[in-house]
C-alpha positions in Angstrom: 146.8 121.6 167.9 144.7 124.3 170.3 147.3 126.6 172.1 145.3 129.2 173.3 143.8 128.0 176.5 140.6 129.6 177.9 139.7 127.6 181.1 135.8 128.6 181.3 134.8 125.5 182.4 131.4 124.2 182.3 129.9 120.4 183.5 127.3 119.0 180.9 126.2 116.7 183.3 124.4 113.4 182.3 124.6 113.8 185.0 156.5 131.1 201.0 153.9 133.4 202.4 151.7 132.1 205.1 148.2 132.4 206.8 148.0 133.4 210.0 148.8 131.0 212.1 148.4 128.4 210.1 151.1 126.0 211.7 148.4 126.2 214.7 145.0 125.5 212.5 143.2 122.3 212.4 143.2 120.1 209.2 139.6 120.7 207.5 137.6 118.4 205.6 135.8 120.4 203.4 137.7 122.3 200.7 136.7 126.1 201.9 139.0 129.0 203.0 138.5 130.0 206.5 140.1 132.5 208.8 140.0 136.0 208.8 143.0 136.7 206.4 145.0 134.4 203.7 147.8 135.2 201.7 149.2 132.6 199.2 152.5 133.2 196.7 151.9 132.7 193.3 153.6 131.1 190.3 153.0 132.9 186.9 152.9 130.7 184.1 153.0 132.2 180.4 149.7 134.2 181.9 148.1 131.7 184.1 148.5 131.8 188.5 148.8 128.7 190.1 148.8 128.1 193.5 151.4 125.3 194.3 150.2 121.8 196.4 150.3 118.4 196.7 146.8 115.6 196.4 147.6 112.6 197.8 151.7 112.9 197.8 151.4 113.5 194.4 153.2 117.3 193.9 152.3 120.1 191.7 150.6 123.1 190.5 146.8 124.3 190.6 145.4 126.9 188.2 143.8 129.4 190.1 140.7 129.9 187.4 137.8 132.8 188.6 136.0 131.4 185.2 136.2 127.9 187.5 132.8 127.8 189.7 133.8 124.8 191.6 136.3 124.9 194.3 138.7 122.2 193.1 138.8 119.7 190.6 141.8 116.8 190.6 143.8 116.3 186.8 143.8 112.6 186.8 146.0 112.6 184.2 148.7 113.1 187.0 146.8 112.4 190.3 146.2 108.1 190.2 142.3 108.1 191.5 141.3 104.8 192.2 136.9 105.2 193.1 136.6 107.8 190.3 132.3 107.4 189.0 131.7 108.9 185.5 129.5 112.2 186.3 129.0 113.6 182.6 130.8 115.9 180.4 132.4 118.8 180.4 134.5 121.8 178.1 136.6 124.7 178.8 135.9 127.6 176.3 139.0 127.5 174.1 136.9 124.0 172.9 138.7 121.1 174.8 136.1 118.5 175.9 136.7 115.8 178.8 134.4 113.1 180.6 134.1 113.8 184.3 134.1 112.3 187.7 133.6 112.5 190.7 135.5 111.1 193.5 134.1 109.3 196.8 137.0 110.8 199.0 139.8 112.5 198.5 142.4 111.6 201.5 144.8 114.4 201.5 145.2 117.9 199.9 148.4 120.4 200.6 148.7 123.9 199.5 151.7 125.6 199.4 151.0 128.7 202.4 150.3 125.1 204.9 146.9 124.4 204.7 145.7 121.7 204.7 142.4 119.3 203.9 141.8 115.1 204.4 138.9 113.2 204.1 137.5 115.7 201.2 134.1 114.4 199.4 132.5 113.8 196.2 135.8 116.1 194.8 135.6 116.2 190.7 138.3 115.0 188.2 138.9 114.6 184.6 142.2 114.2 182.5 143.2 118.1 182.1 146.2 117.0 179.7 145.8 119.8 178.0 147.1 122.3 180.5 149.8 120.1 180.8 150.8 119.5 177.1 150.0 124.0 176.6 151.0 125.2 180.1 152.6 123.8 182.9 153.4 120.0 182.7 152.3 119.5 186.4 149.3 121.0 186.7 147.4 118.9 189.4 143.6 120.4 188.4 142.3 124.0 189.1 140.8 125.9 192.4 137.9 127.8 191.3 135.0 130.0 192.8 133.4 128.1 195.5 136.8 127.7 197.5 136.4 131.6 198.7 133.2 132.3 197.8 132.5 134.7 200.8 135.7 136.5 200.5 136.9 139.4 198.8 140.5 138.7 197.1 143.3 140.9 195.8 145.3 140.3 193.1 149.1 141.3 192.6 150.8 139.7 189.7 153.7 142.1 190.3 154.5 140.7 193.8 153.0 137.2 192.9 150.6 137.8 195.7 147.3 136.7 196.3 145.1 137.6 199.8 142.2 136.5 200.6 140.0 139.4 203.2 136.9 137.1 204.6 133.7 139.6 204.3 132.6 141.3 207.9 130.8 144.0 208.5 133.8 146.0 210.2 135.8 145.2 207.3 133.0 147.0 204.7 133.5 150.2 207.1 137.4 149.9 206.9 138.0 148.2 203.7 142.0 147.5 204.9 142.4 145.6 201.6 142.8 149.4 200.3 145.0 150.4 203.0 148.2 152.2 201.3 146.7 151.5 198.0 146.3 154.1 195.2 142.8 153.3 193.6 142.4 154.0 190.3 138.7 153.0 189.3 135.8 151.3 191.2 133.8 148.8 188.3 130.6 147.9 189.4 130.1 144.7 187.6 127.1 142.2 186.9 126.5 138.4 187.2 124.2 136.9 184.6 123.8 132.5 184.5 127.1 131.9 186.6 127.9 133.6 189.8 131.8 133.4 189.1 131.7 135.7 186.2 131.8 139.4 186.5 130.7 140.9 183.7 131.1 144.7 182.5 130.6 147.5 179.5 133.5 148.7 177.5 133.8 150.5 174.8 136.3 151.4 172.2 135.4 154.9 170.2 131.7 153.8 169.7 131.8 150.4 169.0 130.7 148.6 172.2 131.1 145.4 173.5 130.9 142.6 177.0 134.2 142.8 178.9 134.7 140.0 181.2 136.9 139.5 183.9 138.9 135.8 184.2 142.2 134.6 185.8 142.2 131.8 183.3 141.5 134.1 180.1 145.1 133.2 178.7 146.6 137.1 178.2 143.1 138.4 177.3 141.0 137.6 173.9 139.0 139.5 172.0 135.4 138.8 169.4 134.1 141.3 167.4 131.5 141.2 164.4 133.1 141.6 161.2 131.4 145.1 160.8 133.0 146.4 164.3 136.3 144.5 163.6 136.9 146.1 160.2 135.6 150.0 161.5 138.3 149.2 164.3 141.3 148.4 162.0 140.1 151.1 159.5 140.4 153.7 162.7 143.6 152.0 163.6 142.5 151.1 167.5 142.3 146.6 166.1 146.0 146.3 164.3 147.9 142.8 164.3 150.9 142.5 166.5 152.3 139.4 164.7 152.3 135.6 165.9 152.8 134.3 169.0 155.5 131.6 169.9 152.9 129.0 169.3 152.4 130.9 165.3 149.0 132.0 167.3 147.7 135.7 166.0 148.1 138.5 168.3 147.0 141.7 168.4 146.6 145.2 169.6 143.3 146.8 171.0 144.0 150.4 171.7 142.0 152.9 173.8 139.6 150.6 175.5 137.2 152.9 177.8 136.3 150.7 180.9 132.9 151.6 182.6 133.4 154.6 181.1 136.0 155.4 184.2 139.1 155.3 182.4 141.2 154.2 179.1 143.8 151.6 178.6 145.6 149.5 175.7 145.4 146.0 175.4 149.2 144.6 173.6 149.3 141.0 172.7 145.9 139.3 172.9 144.3 136.8 171.2 140.9 136.1 169.1 138.6 134.0 170.3 138.0 131.3 167.3 134.3 130.0 168.4 132.6 131.3 171.4 128.9 130.2 170.7 128.7 127.2 173.4 130.6 129.0 175.9 128.6 132.9 175.6 125.4 130.2 175.7 126.5 128.6 179.2 127.1 132.3 181.3 123.9 133.8 179.5 125.8 136.0 176.7 123.9 137.8 174.4 126.4 140.6 172.9 128.4 139.9 169.9 131.1 141.9 170.8 133.3 140.1 173.9 136.7 141.3 175.3 138.1 139.1 178.3 140.3 141.1 180.4 142.4 138.5 181.8 146.7 138.6 181.8 146.9 141.7 179.7 145.3 143.4 182.2 145.7 141.9 185.8 149.6 142.4 185.1 148.8 146.1 184.2 146.8 147.2 187.5 146.2 145.4 190.8 142.7 144.5 191.2 140.5 143.3 194.4 137.3 141.6 193.3 134.8 142.1 195.9 131.9 139.6 194.5 129.4 140.4 197.4 129.0 143.6 196.7 129.6 143.6 192.5 132.7 145.7 192.9 136.0 145.5 191.2 138.9 148.1 192.9 141.3 148.7 190.1 144.1 149.8 192.0 147.9 151.1 190.8 151.3 149.0 191.2 
């Protein structure tokens, strides 16, 4: 059984911290953020961030996955759904496949910080039992990019806190999301096929690779050509690091130069076994990849500004 979950999620179509004044906010009928600044407490399970909540009274945790483009997807293996309509097939980048459904109406969704949604229309669902089996048994689905589109967010694994800031002209000038922070680097990223996947240039010694930011990318993953892998091993930049609790191989990648701005190490990451399907979906032609996920995000606070295509790397 595959234990490494790499959660870029694709559709093949056949077709308690509180937000400001949440107790007074209206119930929403679209699963989107509203308000100026909203915070969520996070639960970190293994390498993955989760937001607690419930769907139609079923309590559990949503994976906060920037690799998932949709706003919300529900795990129908936990949440009983009576009006699902088949809507094609989907897969995640680690290889798990599933049938995709849509639901005319989801009656009620609540999030841990008090946000409340009712009568949500055309919400996708699927059997995400691989998340239950390999990460947490109470995973009730995904929260992804379309939920926070139009917001910058700050991700702080040390404080277990996720904060969203609405894009405004005033905020462009004030950058209040950086107040009191020590900025180590400002990374300009590019977007290709999908708007939710930031991509940057990364280099180890003279070996170039494409770096992808993803909160659902496990501890971090790498893929190199045999030639470049042999070169990095010989020069002691790439080393074996034993096995994890699932008997999967771990690796160390040293002296990684991020966008020519700073250098860091990745200790305890996995290799991608087969990436051609998801690389094609997101528009990656490069042979060498590095997924910047938990090992990076637990080392630095980050601010993700999609509107200006910048990721701020902050000191903990």
